[in-house]
N, C-alpha and C positions, 0 to 999 in steps of 0.2 A: 570150871563153871560151864554148864550147858547153855545152849543158845537162848533158852527161855529164863535163865537165871539173872540176866543182866538187868540192872536197875532201870525202871521205866516209870515215868510220871504222867499223870493225866490231869490237866488243869483245864476246867471248862466253866462257862457261866452257870449261874443257878439253874437256868432252864434253857434248853435248846429246843425250839419248835420248828420242825421242818415239814413242808408239804404244800402242794399247790392249793392256793386259796386260804391258807392259814392266816393271812392277813385279816380275814373276817373276825378273827378272835382277838385282834389288837385291843379293842375296847375293853374286853374283860381283863386283859393283862394290865393295861394302863390304870384301870379303875382300882386295881389292887394296891396302887400306890397313892391314889388320891384323885381329886377332881380337876387339878390344874396341870396342864402339860405344855411343854415347849416342843414344837416340831421343827427340827433343823433339817434343811434340804438345800439342793443346789439352785434349781430354778426351772428353766424352760422345759428340760427333758422330762422331769417328773410330772409337770402339768400337761405336757403334750401327750404323754403315754396314758393319761387318765388316772394314774395312780395317786396323784395329789388329791383330786376330788374324792377318790374312793376312800382314801385314808381319813379325810376330814369327815365324810359321811359316817364312817364307822365310829369315829370318836364322838361325833355329835349325837349319835343314837344312844350313847351312854352318858349324855350330859356332861361331857368332859370339856372344860374350857381350854381352848388352844390358842397359844400365841406363836406366831411363826417367825423363824429366823431363816432367811433364804440368802441366796447369793454366794454360797460357799463354792469357790472355784476349784479347778484342778490344782493339786499341790498347794493347799492352803498354807499361808505364811504366818509368822508370829502376830502380825497386825490383825489378820482375819480372826485368829484365835482370841486375841485380846478383846476385840469388838463383841464376839460371841459371849465371852465370859462376862463382860460388863453387862450385857443384856440379860444374861441368866441371873446375875446377882440382883438386878432390878426386879425381875419377874418373880423370883423365888418359887419355881415350879415344884410340884410334887414328883414329877417324872419328866425326863427328857426322852424324846423319840427321834432317832436319826434315821432318815430314809434317803438312800442314794448309794453312789459308788464308794470306793474306799476312801477317797478324800473327804467326802461328807461325813462318813461314819467316824473317821479319825478326828475331824474337827469337833463333832458332837461329843466324842469320847473325851477329848481334851478339855472341852468346856465343862463337862460333867464332873471332872476330877479337880480342875484348877479353881473353879468357883468356890467350893468349900474349903480349899486348902490355901488360897491366896497366892499372890505372886504372879509371875509371867512365865512363858515358855522358857526364856533364857535362864531363868533362875534354876529351873529343873535340869536344863542342859549343864549348868554349872555345878550340879551336885545336890541341890535341895531335894529333900525327900517328901513324898506324900505321906501324911500321917492320918488324915481323915478319910472316911469312905466317900466315894463319889455320890452325886445325886443319882438316884435310881435311873437306869438307862436301858432303853429297849433299842436294839440295833436291828435295822431291816435293810439288807443289801438289795440293790436293784441291778447289780452286775454280778457275774460269777467269776471271782478271781482273787481278791485280796484276803478273804477269810477273816478280816479284822473284826467281824461281829463276835468272834470268840477269843480274841487275843488281848494281851496286856500292854500293848503299845500303840502309840499314834505317831505317824510320820509327819513332821512339820518342816516346812521350808523356812530358811531364815529371811529376814526382810530384804536382804540384798539379792535374793532369788538365785544364789549360787551354791547353796548347801542344803541337803535334806538330812534331818536327823530325828531320831525317835525320843519321845519321853516314855518311860516305862514304869509300871507298878501293877502288882496283882490287884490292887484296890480299884484299878480302872477297867478290869474285865467287865463287859456289859452284864447287867443282871439277867437280861433275856436276849437271846439271839433268835429273832423270828425270821426264818429263812423260807420265803415263799417264792418258788420259781416263777410264778405268774407275774411277779414284779419285774422280771428280767426280759419278758417277751418282747418289749419294744426296743431293746438295746441295739444300736447300730452294729453292722458287721465288723467294722474295725475295732470297736470296743470289745465285742464278743471275742474276737481273736486275741487281742492283747491281754484281756483279763483272764481268758481261758488258759493262755500260756503261763501267766502268773500262777494260777491255781496248780497246773501241772508241775511247774518248776518248784513250787513250795513243797509239794508232795515228794518230788524227786530229791530235793536237798534235805528235807527232814528224814527221809528214808536212809540216807547215807551219812547223816550227821554224826559227829562224835557222841552226841547225847542220845542217839536213837536207841530204842529198846522194843521189846515185844508189843507193848500197847501202842506206841506211836507208829510202829511198823505196820500194824494191822490196818490203821486208818490210811496211812500213806500208800500202801500197796493198792488198796481199793480205789483211792483217789487217782492214782496213775492209770489204773485200768479204766475207770470212768472217763477220764480225759481222752484216753486213746480211742475209746469207743464213740464218744459224743462231740468232741471239740470241732472236728471238721464238719460234722453233720450240722451243728448249730450255726457254723459260719456260712455254710453253703445254703442252708434252708432255715433262716431265722424264725420261721413259723413252726418248726418241728418241736412240739411241746415235750416229747420224750427226751430229745437231745437237751433242751433247756433244763429240764429237771435233772438229768444225769450230770450236766455240767455244774449246776448249782450244788449238787451233793459232793462233787469232786472238790469244789471250792471250800465247802464247809470242812471236809476232811482235811484239806490242806491247812486250814486255819488251826484245827485241833492238833494236827501233827507238828506244825511249827511252834505252837505254844508250848508243846511238851518237849520237843527235841531240838529246836533251833533250826537255822538254815545253813547257808554256805557262801562260798566266794561269789557265785553268780549274783546273789542278791546284794552282797557287799559292793560289787562293781556297778550294779545297775543304778544305784542312786546317783553317784556322780556323773555317769554317762547320761542318764535320763534328764537331770536338771540342767546340765551344761549344753546339751544338744537338742533339747525339746523332744525327746523320744519317750513315748508312753512306757510306764514302768514294766509291764509284762513283756513288751517287745525288747526293752533294754536287757532284761534278764535273758531272754531267748537268744539274743545276738551273741552273748558270751558263753552261754551254757554248754554248747558242744565242746569248746576249747577247755572249759573247766572240767567237764567229764573226762576228756582225753587225758588231762594231767592227773586227775584223781583215780583213773581206772585201775592202776595196779593195786590200790588199797581197797577197791570196791568191786572186784571182778564179778563176784557172785551176785551182788545186789544190782549192779548195772545190767548184767545179763538178764536177770529177772525182770528188771524194769523194761528192758527192750522187748521182751516177750509180751509183757502186759500191755505195752504201748502199741505195738504193731506186729507181734509175732516174729520179730527179728532178734536173734540172740546176741545182740550188740547194741548197747544203749546209745552209743554215739551215732551209729548208723540209723537207728530207729528215730532218734530225735531229729537228725538232719533230714530224714525222709519227710517228717511232719512239716519242718520249716519250708522245704521245697514245695509241698503241697499248698502251703499258705503264702508262698512267694515272698519269703522273708530272707534277706541277705544277712550273712554273718560277717561281711567284710566292713570293718570300721570306716574305711575310707568312703564307703557308699553313703555314710551319714555325716560326712564332713569332718571326720576325726583324723587328725594327723599325729605323727610321731611326737610333735611338740606338746600335744595335749595329754600324753600319757602320764608324765610325772604328777600332774594335778589329779588325774583320775585315781592313780594308785594311792596318793596321800589321803584322799577323801574316802577311800574304801576300807581303811583300817578299822579294826574293832568291830563290835556288833556281830553281824551275820558271819563275817569272815573268820571269827574265832571258832566257829563250830564246823568249819570245813573238815572233811575226813583226813585231809593231808595238810600239814602246815606249809604255808607259802610265804617266803621272804619277799620283800619289795622287789629285789632284782628278778626273782622268778615271775612275779606278776607282770612286771615290765616286759619280760620276754614273751609271756603269753599274749599280751596286748599287741606287741610288735608283730607277732605271727598272725594276729587277727586283722591287721591292717589290710591284708590282701587274701584273707582266709577263704 
């Protein structure tokens, strides 16, 4: 079989709308589903940026009645989702609009699918299946990183705040992904860095996934190139519109790539590390990524070399990635984040399944333990 004969899937929303100021078309898209909408968002940041008022004005001009559900916090838990679902059931909207970072979009996505299907998050973690279509959902990211506006999963934290786990179904892929880079212009520097790293690593892991193919590779390669060109620029100069636009496109490509090809061990490890030690998701991915690449390298020499050239012109993916982390002043030493050898068994146990299954090289628990022990002082 030639390199272009490998099976490759492309799963995307009904519509993807990308471009600066495309939020101005939100009213037209929402109106296509009806006159009653629920707007789900976080809170202060959307209001402070001016995007909240902008969105309401756009919807009001189309005479769309809007009920707001706000207060969605970072890493939403089961109780947050239940509250949102209960409100959605009461309101019975024609369309749900999510505006925010990955946590907000995941919460809105979960509400849109659980409301018509019944039950709670824990039921779906336990194996209950979604059988009914979600309430029409328009996802609008205000950060450039997760790509969740085009994916089939939502990451939810348990009520004890010690475990993050996804609910998944193709029925929950948003109907419309409206990706307007202008909504990201007010994002703080640390969030830009963390979410931008998430976008980059999603592209990298999808590019080397066991399920990668010519379609997903095309998006992933461009996503890596865009992150290499624009991530540092967006961090150093938050007002650089071209950098914000390039990073938003990298994030979108990362979402498309991961939906089609899956991710890898870095994402599998990032959830238990992030939730246990309060480290932002993208940064948690970045901390372990060089070591994961190091272990994967023999199986991915050509792709990692290609990625290194796309990222910074260095024909060594690990060196290219470490160079970026140095420029962002991000340490890869686990001990710098308060992680000790005693924490490793729990991290490994909670990394099993999900993203780890698509890693290009199979890793036993003892191997992952060894990797993390090496990272303590890496």
